Biopython code that builds the backbone (N, CA, C, O; Angstrom):
import numpy as np
from Bio.PDB.StructureBuilder import StructureBuilder

atoms = [
    (1, "MET", "N", (0.847, -1.173, 0.000)),
    (1, "MET", "CA", (0.000, 0.000, 0.000)),
    (1, "MET", "C", (0.895, 1.240, 0.000)),
    (1, "MET", "O", (1.943, 1.263, 0.646)),
    (2, "LEU", "N", (0.475, 2.247, -0.719)),
    (2, "LEU", "CA", (1.247, 3.482, -0.793)),
    (2, "LEU", "C", (1.263, 4.187, 0.559)),
    (2, "LEU", "O", (0.226, 4.298, 1.214)),
    (3, "PRO", "N", (2.441, 4.667, 0.983)),
    (3, "PRO", "CA", (2.522, 5.349, 2.286)),
    (3, "PRO", "C", (1.588, 6.552, 2.383)),
    (3, "PRO", "O", (1.017, 6.805, 3.444)),
    (4, "THR", "N", (1.427, 7.294, 1.291)),
    (4, "THR", "CA", (0.559, 8.474, 1.307)),
    (4, "THR", "C", (-0.894, 8.067, 1.544)),
    (4, "THR", "O", (-1.606, 8.703, 2.320)),
    (5, "LEU", "N", (-1.323, 7.009, 0.873)),
    (5, "LEU", "CA", (-2.688, 6.529, 1.047)),
    (5, "LEU", "C", (-2.901, 6.068, 2.485)),
    (5, "LEU", "O", (-3.934, 6.362, 3.088)),
    (6, "GLU", "N", (-1.946, 5.360, 3.023)),
    (6, "GLU", "CA", (-2.063, 4.893, 4.404)),
    (6, "GLU", "C", (-2.134, 6.071, 5.377)),
    (6, "GLU", "O", (-2.905, 6.034, 6.336)),
    (7, "GLN", "N", (-1.348, 7.101, 5.141)),
    (7, "GLN", "CA", (-1.389, 8.293, 5.996)),
    (7, "GLN", "C", (-2.747, 8.984, 5.903)),
    (7, "GLN", "O", (-3.310, 9.404, 6.913)),
    (8, "GLU", "N", (-3.265, 9.096, 4.679)),
    (8, "GLU", "CA", (-4.571, 9.730, 4.497)),
    (8, "GLU", "C", (-5.666, 8.934, 5.190)),
    (8, "GLU", "O", (-6.559, 9.512, 5.810)),
    (9, "ILE", "N", (-5.603, 7.620, 5.091)),
    (9, "ILE", "CA", (-6.607, 6.772, 5.736)),
    (9, "ILE", "C", (-6.509, 6.892, 7.252)),
    (9, "ILE", "O", (-7.532, 6.954, 7.935)),
    (10, "ASN", "N", (-5.306, 6.924, 7.776)),
    (10, "ASN", "CA", (-5.130, 7.098, 9.220)),
    (10, "ASN", "C", (-5.707, 8.435, 9.682)),
    (10, "ASN", "O", (-6.370, 8.505, 10.717)),
    (11, "GLU", "N", (-5.455, 9.486, 8.917)),
    (11, "GLU", "CA", (-5.987, 10.812, 9.261)),
    (11, "GLU", "C", (-7.509, 10.824, 9.153)),
    (11, "GLU", "O", (-8.191, 11.396, 10.003)),
    (12, "LEU", "N", (-8.038, 10.193, 8.110)),
    (12, "LEU", "CA", (-9.487, 10.094, 7.930)),
    (12, "LEU", "C", (-10.116, 9.409, 9.132)),
    (12, "LEU", "O", (-11.122, 9.872, 9.669)),
    (13, "HIS", "N", (-9.522, 8.318, 9.542)),
    (13, "HIS", "CA", (-10.062, 7.573, 10.667)),
    (13, "HIS", "C", (-9.986, 8.367, 11.964)),
    (13, "HIS", "O", (-10.953, 8.416, 12.724)),
    (14, "SER", "N", (-8.842, 8.987, 12.215)),
    (14, "SER", "CA", (-8.671, 9.685, 13.494)),
    (14, "SER", "C", (-9.500, 10.960, 13.583)),
    (14, "SER", "O", (-9.879, 11.366, 14.682)),
    (15, "SER", "N", (-9.787, 11.593, 12.467)),
    (15, "SER", "CA", (-10.561, 12.832, 12.551)),
    (15, "SER", "C", (-12.029, 12.603, 12.190)),
    (15, "SER", "O", (-12.898, 12.701, 13.057)),
    (16, "LEU", "N", (-12.309, 12.307, 10.951)),
    (16, "LEU", "CA", (-13.702, 12.198, 10.523)),
    (16, "LEU", "C", (-14.426, 11.003, 11.114)),
    (16, "LEU", "O", (-15.499, 11.153, 11.698)),
    (17, "CYS", "N", (-13.855, 9.830, 10.970)),
    (17, "CYS", "CA", (-14.555, 8.625, 11.432)),
    (17, "CYS", "C", (-14.795, 8.661, 12.929)),
    (17, "CYS", "O", (-15.855, 8.241, 13.392)),
    (18, "ALA", "N", (-13.836, 9.151, 13.690)),
    (18, "ALA", "CA", (-14.018, 9.265, 15.138)),
    (18, "ALA", "C", (-15.162, 10.226, 15.450)),
    (18, "ALA", "O", (-15.931, 10.003, 16.384)),
    (19, "GLY", "N", (-15.269, 11.286, 14.670)),
    (19, "GLY", "CA", (-16.352, 12.244, 14.875)),
    (19, "GLY", "C", (-17.721, 11.677, 14.543)),
    (19, "GLY", "O", (-18.730, 12.112, 15.098)),
    (20, "LEU", "N", (-17.758, 10.710, 13.640)),
    (20, "LEU", "CA", (-19.022, 10.120, 13.203)),
    (20, "LEU", "C", (-19.333, 8.799, 13.913)),
    (20, "LEU", "O", (-20.319, 8.138, 13.587)),
    (21, "ALA", "N", (-18.505, 8.417, 14.870)),
    (21, "ALA", "CA", (-18.608, 7.096, 15.487)),
    (21, "ALA", "C", (-19.819, 6.933, 16.413)),
    (21, "ALA", "O", (-20.140, 5.811, 16.806)),
    (22, "ASP", "N", (-20.481, 8.008, 16.760)),
    (22, "ASP", "CA", (-21.626, 7.924, 17.665)),
    (22, "ASP", "C", (-22.895, 8.353, 16.930)),
    (22, "ASP", "O", (-22.911, 9.415, 16.308)),
    (23, "PRO", "N", (-23.951, 7.554, 16.988)),
    (23, "PRO", "CA", (-25.197, 7.909, 16.285)),
    (23, "PRO", "C", (-25.762, 9.265, 16.710)),
    (23, "PRO", "O", (-26.373, 9.959, 15.898)),
    (24, "LYS", "N", (-25.568, 9.646, 17.965)),
    (24, "LYS", "CA", (-26.085, 10.946, 18.423)),
    (24, "LYS", "C", (-25.372, 12.091, 17.709)),
    (24, "LYS", "O", (-25.994, 13.109, 17.406)),
    (25, "ARG", "N", (-24.087, 11.940, 17.439)),
    (25, "ARG", "CA", (-23.360, 12.983, 16.714)),
    (25, "ARG", "C", (-23.870, 13.079, 15.280)),
    (25, "ARG", "O", (-23.952, 14.172, 14.721)),
    (26, "ILE", "N", (-24.208, 11.956, 14.693)),
    (26, "ILE", "CA", (-24.768, 11.981, 13.334)),
    (26, "ILE", "C", (-26.122, 12.679, 13.342)),
    (26, "ILE", "O", (-26.426, 13.453, 12.434)),
    (27, "LEU", "N", (-26.939, 12.412, 14.362)),
    (27, "LEU", "CA", (-28.230, 13.109, 14.472)),
    (27, "LEU", "C", (-28.032, 14.611, 14.626)),
    (27, "LEU", "O", (-28.778, 15.400, 14.046)),
    (28, "ILE", "N", (-27.035, 15.007, 15.400)),
    (28, "ILE", "CA", (-26.722, 16.433, 15.552)),
    (28, "ILE", "C", (-26.358, 17.038, 14.202)),
    (28, "ILE", "O", (-26.820, 18.126, 13.858)),
    (29, "LEU", "N", (-25.534, 16.336, 13.443)),
    (29, "LEU", "CA", (-25.139, 16.840, 12.123)),
    (29, "LEU", "C", (-26.351, 17.001, 11.209)),
    (29, "LEU", "O", (-26.476, 18.009, 10.514)),
    (30, "TYR", "N", (-27.238, 16.015, 11.209)),
    (30, "TYR", "CA", (-28.435, 16.130, 10.378)),
    (30, "TYR", "C", (-29.300, 17.306, 10.826)),
    (30, "TYR", "O", (-29.844, 18.021, 9.985)),
    (31, "ALA", "N", (-29.433, 17.515, 12.120)),
    (31, "ALA", "CA", (-30.219, 18.654, 12.614)),
    (31, "ALA", "C", (-29.592, 19.974, 12.174)),
    (31, "ALA", "O", (-30.295, 20.897, 11.762)),
    (32, "LEU", "N", (-28.264, 20.057, 12.263)),
    (32, "LEU", "CA", (-27.575, 21.284, 11.878)),
    (32, "LEU", "C", (-27.560, 21.494, 10.368)),
    (32, "LEU", "O", (-27.371, 22.617, 9.901)),
    (33, "SER", "N", (-27.755, 20.434, 9.612)),
    (33, "SER", "CA", (-27.801, 20.603, 8.148)),
    (33, "SER", "C", (-29.075, 21.327, 7.726)),
    (33, "SER", "O", (-29.140, 21.878, 6.627)),
    (34, "GLU", "N", (-30.086, 21.331, 8.590)),
    (34, "GLU", "CA", (-31.336, 22.023, 8.295)),
    (34, "GLU", "C", (-31.276, 23.505, 8.643)),
    (34, "GLU", "O", (-31.794, 24.346, 7.907)),
    (35, "LYS", "N", (-30.624, 23.828, 9.797)),
    (35, "LYS", "CA", (-30.497, 25.225, 10.207)),
    (35, "LYS", "C", (-29.536, 25.321, 11.385)),
    (35, "LYS", "O", (-29.251, 24.331, 12.059)),
    (36, "SER", "N", (-29.044, 26.532, 11.618)),
    (36, "SER", "CA", (-28.179, 26.795, 12.773)),
    (36, "SER", "C", (-28.992, 26.631, 14.045)),
    (36, "SER", "O", (-30.140, 27.067, 14.122)),
    (37, "LEU", "N", (-28.383, 25.996, 15.047)),
    (37, "LEU", "CA", (-29.064, 25.778, 16.318)),
    (37, "LEU", "C", (-28.094, 26.002, 17.470)),
    (37, "LEU", "O", (-26.885, 25.825, 17.318)),
    (38, "ASN", "N", (-28.632, 26.393, 18.625)),
    (38, "ASN", "CA", (-27.809, 26.469, 19.818)),
    (38, "ASN", "C", (-28.020, 25.190, 20.630)),
    (38, "ASN", "O", (-28.826, 24.338, 20.255)),
    (39, "VAL", "N", (-27.303, 25.061, 21.727)),
    (39, "VAL", "CA", (-27.365, 23.830, 22.522)),
    (39, "VAL", "C", (-28.783, 23.562, 23.017)),
    (39, "VAL", "O", (-29.253, 22.426, 22.961)),
    (40, "SER", "N", (-29.463, 24.591, 23.498)),
    (40, "SER", "CA", (-30.828, 24.415, 24.000)),
    (40, "SER", "C", (-31.763, 23.921, 22.902)),
    (40, "SER", "O", (-32.584, 23.033, 23.131)),
    (41, "GLU", "N", (-31.636, 24.496, 21.720)),
    (41, "GLU", "CA", (-32.489, 24.081, 20.600)),
    (41, "GLU", "C", (-32.178, 22.643, 20.180)),
    (41, "GLU", "O", (-33.089, 21.873, 19.873)),
    (42, "LEU", "N", (-30.897, 22.284, 20.167)),
    (42, "LEU", "CA", (-30.527, 20.898, 19.838)),
    (42, "LEU", "C", (-31.065, 19.935, 20.884)),
    (42, "LEU", "O", (-31.561, 18.858, 20.552)),
    (43, "THR", "N", (-30.966, 20.326, 22.143)),
    (43, "THR", "CA", (-31.472, 19.496, 23.237)),
    (43, "THR", "C", (-32.963, 19.217, 23.047)),
    (43, "THR", "O", (-33.422, 18.082, 23.183)),
    (44, "GLU", "N", (-33.701, 20.274, 22.732)),
    (44, "GLU", "CA", (-35.144, 20.137, 22.521)),
    (44, "GLU", "C", (-35.443, 19.333, 21.262)),
    (44, "GLU", "O", (-36.294, 18.444, 21.285)),
    (45, "THR", "N", (-34.758, 19.633, 20.173)),
    (45, "THR", "CA", (-34.999, 18.964, 18.898)),
    (45, "THR", "C", (-34.735, 17.465, 18.982)),
    (45, "THR", "O", (-35.512, 16.664, 18.464)),
    (46, "LEU", "N", (-33.635, 17.086, 19.638)),
    (46, "LEU", "CA", (-33.215, 15.687, 19.662)),
    (46, "LEU", "C", (-33.679, 14.923, 20.897)),
    (46, "LEU", "O", (-33.561, 13.699, 20.952)),
    (47, "GLY", "N", (-34.209, 15.644, 21.894)),
    (47, "GLY", "CA", (-34.655, 14.973, 23.105)),
    (47, "GLY", "C", (-33.512, 14.366, 23.904)),
    (47, "GLY", "O", (-33.664, 13.318, 24.531)),
    (48, "LEU", "N", (-32.376, 15.032, 23.873)),
    (48, "LEU", "CA", (-31.194, 14.559, 24.596)),
    (48, "LEU", "C", (-30.875, 15.509, 25.737)),
    (48, "LEU", "O", (-31.209, 16.692, 25.670)),
    (49, "PRO", "N", (-30.230, 15.005, 26.785)),
    (49, "PRO", "CA", (-29.824, 15.892, 27.877)),
    (49, "PRO", "C", (-28.791, 16.911, 27.404)),
    (49, "PRO", "O", (-27.977, 16.616, 26.529)),
    (50, "GLN", "N", (-28.826, 18.112, 27.985)),
    (50, "GLN", "CA", (-27.920, 19.183, 27.596)),
    (50, "GLN", "C", (-26.449, 18.790, 27.729)),
    (50, "GLN", "O", (-25.667, 19.103, 26.832)),
    (51, "PRO", "N", (-26.035, 18.115, 28.812)),
    (51, "PRO", "CA", (-24.615, 17.733, 28.901)),
    (51, "PRO", "C", (-24.183, 16.784, 27.775)),
    (51, "PRO", "O", (-23.047, 16.846, 27.304)),
    (52, "THR", "N", (-25.089, 15.918, 27.356)),
    (52, "THR", "CA", (-24.789, 14.988, 26.254)),
    (52, "THR", "C", (-24.581, 15.759, 24.963)),
    (52, "THR", "O", (-23.611, 15.521, 24.242)),
    (53, "VAL", "N", (-25.488, 16.684, 24.667)),
    (53, "VAL", "CA", (-25.374, 17.490, 23.445)),
    (53, "VAL", "C", (-24.085, 18.301, 23.474)),
    (53, "VAL", "O", (-23.366, 18.357, 22.477)),
    (54, "SER", "N", (-23.789, 18.927, 24.600)),
    (54, "SER", "CA", (-22.567, 19.735, 24.714)),
    (54, "SER", "C", (-21.315, 18.888, 24.497)),
    (54, "SER", "O", (-20.388, 19.308, 23.806)),
    (55, "ARG", "N", (-21.293, 17.704, 25.086)),
    (55, "ARG", "CA", (-20.139, 16.814, 24.925)),
    (55, "ARG", "C", (-19.938, 16.414, 23.458)),
    (55, "ARG", "O", (-18.814, 16.403, 22.955)),
    (56, "HIS", "N", (-21.032, 16.091, 22.790)),
    (56, "HIS", "CA", (-20.941, 15.700, 21.382)),
    (56, "HIS", "C", (-20.553, 16.886, 20.494)),
    (56, "HIS", "O", (-19.791, 16.727, 19.540)),
    (57, "LEU", "N", (-21.069, 18.058, 20.805)),
    (57, "LEU", "CA", (-20.691, 19.250, 20.032)),
    (57, "LEU", "C", (-19.202, 19.544, 20.184)),
    (57, "LEU", "O", (-18.546, 19.948, 19.224)),
    (58, "LYS", "N", (-18.677, 19.346, 21.370)),
    (58, "LYS", "CA", (-17.242, 19.551, 21.603)),
    (58, "LYS", "C", (-16.430, 18.629, 20.697)),
    (58, "LYS", "O", (-15.472, 19.067, 20.061)),
    (59, "MET", "N", (-16.807, 17.373, 20.640)),
    (59, "MET", "CA", (-16.116, 16.400, 19.785)),
    (59, "MET", "C", (-16.229, 16.803, 18.313)),
    (59, "MET", "O", (-15.245, 16.744, 17.576)),
    (60, "LEU", "N", (-17.416, 17.208, 17.888)),
    (60, "LEU", "CA", (-17.624, 17.607, 16.491)),
    (60, "LEU", "C", (-16.827, 18.865, 16.156)),
    (60, "LEU", "O", (-16.289, 18.980, 15.055)),
    (61, "ARG", "N", (-16.746, 19.801, 17.089)),
    (61, "ARG", "CA", (-15.932, 21.013, 16.874)),
    (61, "ARG", "C", (-14.460, 20.649, 16.758)),
    (61, "ARG", "O", (-13.766, 21.133, 15.863)),
    (62, "GLU", "N", (-13.986, 19.803, 17.653)),
    (62, "GLU", "CA", (-12.573, 19.409, 17.633)),
    (62, "GLU", "C", (-12.202, 18.703, 16.334)),
    (62, "GLU", "O", (-11.057, 18.781, 15.891)),
    (63, "ARG", "N", (-13.150, 18.023, 15.730)),
    (63, "ARG", "CA", (-12.910, 17.301, 14.476)),
    (63, "ARG", "C", (-13.170, 18.166, 13.247)),
    (63, "ARG", "O", (-12.975, 17.717, 12.117)),
    (64, "GLY", "N", (-13.607, 19.396, 13.463)),
    (64, "GLY", "CA", (-13.855, 20.308, 12.355)),
    (64, "GLY", "C", (-15.137, 20.027, 11.596)),
    (64, "GLY", "O", (-15.299, 20.468, 10.458)),
    (65, "LEU", "N", (-16.049, 19.295, 12.219)),
    (65, "LEU", "CA", (-17.299, 18.952, 11.545)),
    (65, "LEU", "C", (-18.392, 19.996, 11.758)),
    (65, "LEU", "O", (-19.325, 20.092, 10.961)),
    (66, "VAL", "N", (-18.277, 20.780, 12.835)),
    (66, "VAL", "CA", (-19.220, 21.877, 13.064)),
    (66, "VAL", "C", (-18.442, 23.149, 13.389)),
    (66, "VAL", "O", (-17.301, 23.114, 13.850)),
    (67, "LEU", "N", (-19.104, 24.260, 13.131)),
    (67, "LEU", "CA", (-18.545, 25.576, 13.440)),
    (67, "LEU", "C", (-19.430, 26.230, 14.491)),
    (67, "LEU", "O", (-20.650, 26.069, 14.475)),
    (68, "ALA", "N", (-18.806, 26.968, 15.403)),
    (68, "ALA", "CA", (-19.540, 27.671, 16.447)),
    (68, "ALA", "C", (-19.413, 29.176, 16.216)),
    (68, "ALA", "O", (-18.350, 29.675, 15.847)),
    (69, "ARG", "N", (-20.521, 29.886, 16.443)),
    (69, "ARG", "CA", (-20.476, 31.347, 16.352)),
    (69, "ARG", "C", (-21.355, 31.922, 17.452)),
    (69, "ARG", "O", (-22.448, 31.426, 17.724)),
    (70, "ARG", "N", (-20.855, 32.971, 18.072)),
    (70, "ARG", "CA", (-21.557, 33.606, 19.181)),
    (70, "ARG", "C", (-22.499, 34.682, 18.646)),
    (70, "ARG", "O", (-22.141, 35.491, 17.790)),
    (71, "GLU", "N", (-23.725, 34.659, 19.189)),
    (71, "GLU", "CA", (-24.709, 35.712, 18.938)),
    (71, "GLU", "C", (-25.230, 36.148, 20.296)),
    (71, "GLU", "O", (-26.119, 35.511, 20.861)),
    (72, "GLY", "N", (-24.684, 37.222, 20.812)),
    (72, "GLY", "CA", (-25.055, 37.666, 22.161)),
    (72, "GLY", "C", (-24.596, 36.640, 23.173)),
    (72, "GLY", "O", (-23.418, 36.287, 23.217)),
    (73, "GLN", "N", (-25.521, 36.159, 23.985)),
    (73, "GLN", "CA", (-25.201, 35.159, 25.003)),
    (73, "GLN", "C", (-25.151, 33.742, 24.436)),
    (73, "GLN", "O", (-24.510, 32.865, 25.016)),
    (74, "ALA", "N", (-25.818, 33.515, 23.314)),
    (74, "ALA", "CA", (-25.954, 32.160, 22.759)),
    (74, "ALA", "C", (-24.828, 31.843, 21.781)),
    (74, "ALA", "O", (-24.295, 32.727, 21.111)),
    (75, "VAL", "N", (-24.485, 30.570, 21.719)),
    (75, "VAL", "CA", (-23.537, 30.059, 20.727)),
    (75, "VAL", "C", (-24.332, 29.184, 19.772)),
    (75, "VAL", "O", (-24.975, 28.218, 20.183)),
    (76, "TYR", "N", (-24.280, 29.532, 18.500)),
    (76, "TYR", "CA", (-24.980, 28.768, 17.469)),
    (76, "TYR", "C", (-23.987, 27.903, 16.717)),
    (76, "TYR", "O", (-22.830, 28.270, 16.516)),
    (77, "TYR", "N", (-24.478, 26.745, 16.310)),
    (77, "TYR", "CA", (-23.635, 25.782, 15.609)),
    (77, "TYR", "C", (-24.158, 25.574, 14.195)),
    (77, "TYR", "O", (-25.362, 25.572, 13.940)),
    (78, "ASP", "N", (-23.207, 25.399, 13.293)),
    (78, "ASP", "CA", (-23.502, 25.134, 11.890)),
    (78, "ASP", "C", (-22.654, 23.950, 11.441)),
    (78, "ASP", "O", (-21.569, 23.711, 11.969)),
    (79, "ILE", "N", (-23.157, 23.229, 10.477)),
    (79, "ILE", "CA", (-22.353, 22.161, 9.887)),
    (79, "ILE", "C", (-21.223, 22.823, 9.086)),
    (79, "ILE", "O", (-21.451, 23.808, 8.385)),
    (80, "ALA", "N", (-20.031, 22.287, 9.194)),
    (80, "ALA", "CA", (-18.868, 22.912, 8.563)),
    (80, "ALA", "C", (-18.810, 22.649, 7.064)),
    (80, "ALA", "O", (-18.330, 23.497, 6.311)),
    (81, "ASP", "N", (-19.288, 21.497, 6.619)),
    (81, "ASP", "CA", (-19.190, 21.133, 5.210)),
    (81, "ASP", "C", (-20.362, 20.219, 4.861)),
    (81, "ASP", "O", (-20.461, 19.102, 5.370)),
    (82, "GLU", "N", (-21.237, 20.697, 4.001)),
    (82, "GLU", "CA", (-22.436, 19.937, 3.620)),
    (82, "GLU", "C", (-22.105, 18.592, 2.978)),
    (82, "GLU", "O", (-22.956, 17.703, 2.930)),
    (83, "ARG", "N", (-20.892, 18.437, 2.491)),
    (83, "ARG", "CA", (-20.518, 17.154, 1.877)),
    (83, "ARG", "C", (-20.536, 16.016, 2.891)),
    (83, "ARG", "O", (-20.668, 14.851, 2.516)),
    (84, "VAL", "N", (-20.403, 16.346, 4.164)),
    (84, "VAL", "CA", (-20.490, 15.305, 5.192)),
    (84, "VAL", "C", (-21.887, 14.688, 5.170)),
    (84, "VAL", "O", (-22.027, 13.469, 5.279)),
    (85, "ILE", "N", (-22.905, 15.506, 5.034)),
    (85, "ILE", "CA", (-24.283, 15.002, 4.954)),
    (85, "ILE", "C", (-24.467, 14.179, 3.685)),
    (85, "ILE", "O", (-25.124, 13.138, 3.711)),
    (86, "GLN", "N", (-23.899, 14.634, 2.585)),
    (86, "GLN", "CA", (-23.971, 13.860, 1.349)),
    (86, "GLN", "C", (-23.318, 12.490, 1.528)),
    (86, "GLN", "O", (-23.846, 11.478, 1.066)),
    (87, "ALA", "N", (-22.176, 12.463, 2.197)),
    (87, "ALA", "CA", (-21.484, 11.193, 2.449)),
    (87, "ALA", "C", (-22.326, 10.293, 3.350)),
    (87, "ALA", "O", (-22.424, 9.089, 3.113)),
    (88, "LEU", "N", (-22.933, 10.875, 4.381)),
    (88, "LEU", "CA", (-23.793, 10.090, 5.264)),
    (88, "LEU", "C", (-25.006, 9.544, 4.506)),
    (88, "LEU", "O", (-25.414, 8.403, 4.723)),
    (89, "ASP", "N", (-25.573, 10.355, 3.624)),
    (89, "ASP", "CA", (-26.708, 9.891, 2.817)),
    (89, "ASP", "C", (-26.301, 8.717, 1.921)),
    (89, "ASP", "O", (-27.062, 7.763, 1.760)),
    (90, "ILE", "N", (-25.113, 8.789, 1.345)),
    (90, "ILE", "CA", (-24.615, 7.693, 0.514)),
    (90, "ILE", "C", (-24.433, 6.435, 1.361)),
    (90, "ILE", "O", (-24.821, 5.345, 0.940)),
    (91, "LEU", "N", (-23.851, 6.575, 2.544)),
    (91, "LEU", "CA", (-23.669, 5.426, 3.432)),
    (91, "LEU", "C", (-25.008, 4.827, 3.848)),
    (91, "LEU", "O", (-25.134, 3.607, 3.947)),
    (92, "ARG", "N", (-26.003, 5.669, 4.091)),
    (92, "ARG", "CA", (-27.335, 5.164, 4.427)),
    (92, "ARG", "C", (-27.940, 4.408, 3.256)),
    (92, "ARG", "O", (-28.608, 3.394, 3.460)),
    (93, "ALA", "N", (-27.721, 4.877, 2.041)),
    (93, "ALA", "CA", (-28.231, 4.178, 0.851)),
    (93, "ALA", "C", (-27.529, 2.830, 0.679)),
    (93, "ALA", "O", (-28.165, 1.833, 0.336)),
    (94, "VAL", "N", (-26.230, 2.805, 0.917)),
    (94, "VAL", "CA", (-25.483, 1.543, 0.840)),
    (94, "VAL", "C", (-26.039, 0.562, 1.870)),
    (94, "VAL", "O", (-26.264, -0.607, 1.557)),
    (95, "LEU", "N", (-26.259, 1.032, 3.095)),
    (95, "LEU", "CA", (-26.803, 0.178, 4.145)),
    (95, "LEU", "C", (-28.181, -0.351, 3.759)),
    (95, "LEU", "O", (-28.460, -1.536, 3.942)),
    (96, "ALA", "N", (-29.034, 0.503, 3.233)),
    (96, "ALA", "CA", (-30.380, 0.078, 2.814)),
    (96, "ALA", "C", (-30.289, -1.008, 1.743)),
    (96, "ALA", "O", (-31.030, -1.989, 1.796)),
    (97, "ASP", "N", (-29.395, -0.845, 0.780)),
    (97, "ASP", "CA", (-29.205, -1.862, -0.261)),
    (97, "ASP", "C", (-28.703, -3.169, 0.330)),
    (97, "ASP", "O", (-29.158, -4.247, -0.055)),
    (98, "MET", "N", (-27.763, -3.072, 1.268)),
    (98, "MET", "CA", (-27.235, -4.277, 1.906)),
    (98, "MET", "C", (-28.345, -5.021, 2.647)),
    (98, "MET", "O", (-28.434, -6.247, 2.569)),
    (99, "LEU", "N", (-29.184, -4.285, 3.359)),
    (99, "LEU", "CA", (-30.281, -4.907, 4.105)),
    (99, "LEU", "C", (-31.294, -5.547, 3.163)),
    (99, "LEU", "O", (-31.804, -6.633, 3.438)),
    (100, "ARG", "N", (-31.586, -4.872, 2.048)),
    (100, "ARG", "CA", (-32.499, -5.448, 1.051)),
    (100, "ARG", "C", (-31.920, -6.737, 0.480)),
    (100, "ARG", "O", (-32.632, -7.730, 0.335)),
    (101, "ASN", "N", (-30.635, -6.722, 0.158)),
    (101, "ASN", "CA", (-29.985, -7.920, -0.388)),
    (101, "ASN", "C", (-30.006, -9.062, 0.617)),
    (101, "ASN", "O", (-30.247, -10.210, 0.245)),
    (102, "GLN", "N", (-29.758, -8.759, 1.885)),
    (102, "GLN", "CA", (-29.793, -9.790, 2.913)),
    (102, "GLN", "C", (-31.196, -10.354, 3.078)),
    (102, "GLN", "O", (-31.364, -11.560, 3.262)),
    (103, "ALA", "N", (-32.199, -9.494, 3.014)),
    (103, "ALA", "CA", (-33.579, -9.952, 3.134)),
    (103, "ALA", "C", (-33.953, -10.840, 1.953)),
    (103, "ALA", "O", (-34.617, -11.861, 2.134)),
    (104, "THR", "N", (-33.538, -10.468, 0.755)),
    (104, "THR", "CA", (-33.799, -11.277, -0.436)),
    (104, "THR", "C", (-33.128, -12.634, -0.315)),
    (104, "THR", "O", (-33.730, -13.662, -0.625)),
    (105, "LEU", "N", (-31.893, -12.634, 0.132)),
    (105, "LEU", "CA", (-31.156, -13.884, 0.318)),
    (105, "LEU", "C", (-31.842, -14.755, 1.359)),
    (105, "LEU", "O", (-31.969, -15.963, 1.163)),
    (106, "ALA", "N", (-32.286, -14.165, 2.460)),
    (106, "ALA", "CA", (-32.963, -14.930, 3.511)),
    (106, "ALA", "C", (-34.272, -15.525, 2.998)),
    (106, "ALA", "O", (-34.590, -16.679, 3.287)),
    (107, "ARG", "N", (-35.035, -14.730, 2.230)),
    (107, "ARG", "CA", (-36.283, -15.254, 1.656)),
    (107, "ARG", "C", (-35.990, -16.385, 0.697)),
    (107, "ARG", "O", (-36.698, -17.392, 0.697)),
    (108, "SER", "N", (-34.971, -16.243, -0.113)),
    (108, "SER", "CA", (-34.596, -17.280, -1.078)),
    (108, "SER", "C", (-34.197, -18.558, -0.339)),
    (108, "SER", "O", (-34.590, -19.659, -0.725)),
    (109, "PHE", "N", (-33.426, -18.399, 0.707)),
    (109, "PHE", "CA", (-32.978, -19.552, 1.493)),
    (109, "PHE", "C", (-34.164, -20.266, 2.144)),
    (109, "PHE", "O", (-34.233, -21.495, 2.139)),
    (110, "THR", "N", (-35.100, -19.488, 2.704)),
    (110, "THR", "CA", (-36.282, -20.049, 3.353)),
    (110, "THR", "C", (-37.146, -20.785, 2.349)),
    (110, "THR", "O", (-37.641, -21.873, 2.641)),
    (111, "THR", "N", (-37.338, -20.205, 1.160)),
    (111, "THR", "CA", (-38.137, -20.819, 0.104)),
    (111, "THR", "C", (-37.489, -22.125, -0.329)),
    (111, "THR", "O", (-38.192, -23.123, -0.488)),
    (112, "ASN", "N", (-36.191, -22.155, -0.524)),
    (112, "ASN", "CA", (-35.492, -23.367, -0.940)),
    (112, "ASN", "C", (-35.558, -24.447, 0.126)),
    (112, "ASN", "O", (-35.623, -25.630, -0.207)),
    (113, "GLN", "N", (-35.545, -24.072, 1.401)),
    (113, "GLN", "CA", (-35.607, -25.046, 2.488)),
    (113, "GLN", "C", (-36.977, -25.696, 2.569)),
    (113, "GLN", "O", (-37.100, -26.852, 2.974)),
    (114, "GLN", "N", (-38.026, -24.936, 2.175)),
    (114, "GLN", "CA", (-39.388, -25.445, 2.276)),
    (114, "GLN", "C", (-39.736, -26.358, 1.106)),
    (114, "GLN", "O", (-40.718, -27.097, 1.180)),
    (115, "GLU", "N", (-38.971, -26.324, 0.051)),
    (115, "GLU", "CA", (-39.283, -27.140, -1.141)),
    (115, "GLU", "C", (-38.799, -28.546, -1.014)),
    (115, "GLU", "O", (-38.986, -29.348, -1.929)),
]
sb = StructureBuilder()
sb.init_structure("model")
sb.init_model(0)
sb.init_chain("A")
sb.init_seg("    ")
for serial, (resi, resn, name, xyz) in enumerate(atoms, 1):
    if name == "N":
        sb.init_residue(resn, " ", resi, " ")
    sb.init_atom(name, np.array(xyz, "f"), 0.0, 1.0, " ", f" {name:<3s}", serial, name[0])
structure = sb.get_structure()
């Protein structure tokens, strides 16, 4: 394997993949892809405790996946790059196809066993 490719993959894993490793962080990203929100709004939107949302936002900020901006007393968060949502949508489509294929295979196997 090329050393450059291996370095890029290691960086991808340590930054992006680590940031996406928790389903709650992915939900936060999807919420922020719709509009800028502060911690209180995210807490209400997602039904998560405020400390949980804050902890996940910290991780997403450190990974460069969200941007924070102050408006008076409130800090609003935005998704840093919409391509992350596009990538997540592609991964969800791949997963849906995989599940459909597995279901088809299971039905085929069950039908063959009954014959």
